[in-house]
N, C-alpha and C positions, 0 to 999 in steps of 0.2 A: 299647299293646298290641302284641305281637311278632307280626309276619308269619310265619306257619307255613312259608312257603316260603323264608324267609331262613335261611341256616345259623346255628345258634347258635354264638356264639364262646366261647372259653375265658375264664372270668372271670380277669382279670389277677391277682387275689389267689393263685390256685393256682399260676401259674408263679413270681411273686414270693416266696411263701411257701416253696415247695418248693426254691427256689434259695437260700434265706436260710440262712446258717450259723447265725446266732443262734436260728432255730426249731429246728433240729437239736440244737444245744447245749441248749436248754430241755428237749427231749425226754430227752437223756441225763441231765439233772438229775433229771427226774421218775423215770427208771428207777433211777437211784442211790438216790433216797429210798425207792422201793418194795423195793429190794433190801435196804436196811439194815433196813427193818421186817421183811422176811422172815428176815434173818439173826438177827435177835432171837429168832425162833421156834425150836422144836426139831424134831427129825427126826418126821415125820408117822407113821413105823411104829414106832420103838422109844423116842422121846422123848429121844434123846442130842443133843448139840450138833452143829451143822453147820459145815463149813468151806467156803471159797470154792471153787468149780469152775467158774468162768466159762469159756466156749469162744468161739473165733473163729468168726464168721460172714463171709460173703462177700455182702453186701447189695447189691442191685441198686437203682438210682433214687436214690441220694443224691448231692448235689452233689460236684464235685471240690474237693479242698482240705481237706476234713475230716480230723481226725487219726485215727490207728489207733484210739483208744479208742472210736470210733463202730461198730467191727467186733466188739466183745466183747459176748456175751450173758451177762447176770449169771445165775449159777446157783449152787447149793450142793449139798453131798452130806454124808451122815451120816458123823461121825467115827468111829463104832464099827465095828471090823473085823467083817466078816461080814454087816453090814447095808448100808452105803453107799447107801443109798436117796437118789437125786436130787431135789432140790427146786428147781424153777424157777420164779421169781415172774413174775407177769404183766409185760408189757412195753407201752410206748406206741411202741416203735420196731419191733419184730419181732413177727410173727404165726406163731407155732408154727415149723414147717420151712419156710415159704414163703421164696421168694428175695427177693422184691420187699419193701420197706419197708412197713410198715402204711400210711403216708400214701399212698403210691403205689397201694395196693390200693383205698383209699377214693376216691381221685381216678378210678382207672380205673371203679369202680362208678358214680360219678356221671357221668363223661363218655360212659359206655356208653349210657345212656338216649338213645335218639333219635340213635344215631351216624349221621353222614354221612361222605362220603368225605373231606371237608375236616376234620372233626372227627378222624377217625382219623389223618389225616397230622399233625395237631396234636399228638395224643396220643402218637403214636410219635416225634415230635421233642422233644417235652417231657420224657419220661421214658425215652425209649429203649427202649419196649416194642415187640415185635413185634406186627404186626397180628393175626397168627394166635393170639396169646395172648389179646388183647382179644376176638376173635371166639368164644372157647370159652365166654364168658358169654352163653349163649343162653337162650331162653324169654321168657314174659311178664314185665312189671315185677314183679309179686307172686313169681313163681318166682325172679328175680334177686335180689330183697330177702331172700328166706327163704335162698337160697345165700349170699349175704354174711353173714348173721347166723350160720349154721352155720360159714362159714369163720372168722369171729372168735371164735366162742364159747370157743376153749380160753383166750383171754386175759381173758375176763370174770371168772373166778373164781380163777385160780391153782390151785395144788395143794390140793385139798379133801382128798384121801386118798391113801395110798400105792398104787401100781400093782403 
């Protein structure tokens, strides 16, 4: 049984996994597979073929030493002039326009529960996130979980219809 007075420690899996380049390579492979499937589809608005329209991100929270290919978000746009509708498939690396990688956001949500001063120092040192950023996740556990689900909702279904 865990003593409630003892500070909980960061599970070593988090720091090991998040610093592991192989883990990030695997996420990139998954994103490529998702992008290949999305590329086979047609424009959601007019039905034309889509062309590559990937764009560069400046993700925070990734380990040093990963190649530039980890900064690119897979995306497509309609090839038909006058349409050019963007089609951005779901990603395991990026959460919409958020600057932190998806894995970092999940880690923050996990570690935020029952945060202590020691845990906040660990979190800040582990992912380089400012204490004030983490403290914005306020509310009771259920409220934070709902906020997290709303936060990641855009990646759960990809582009279902043209906007």
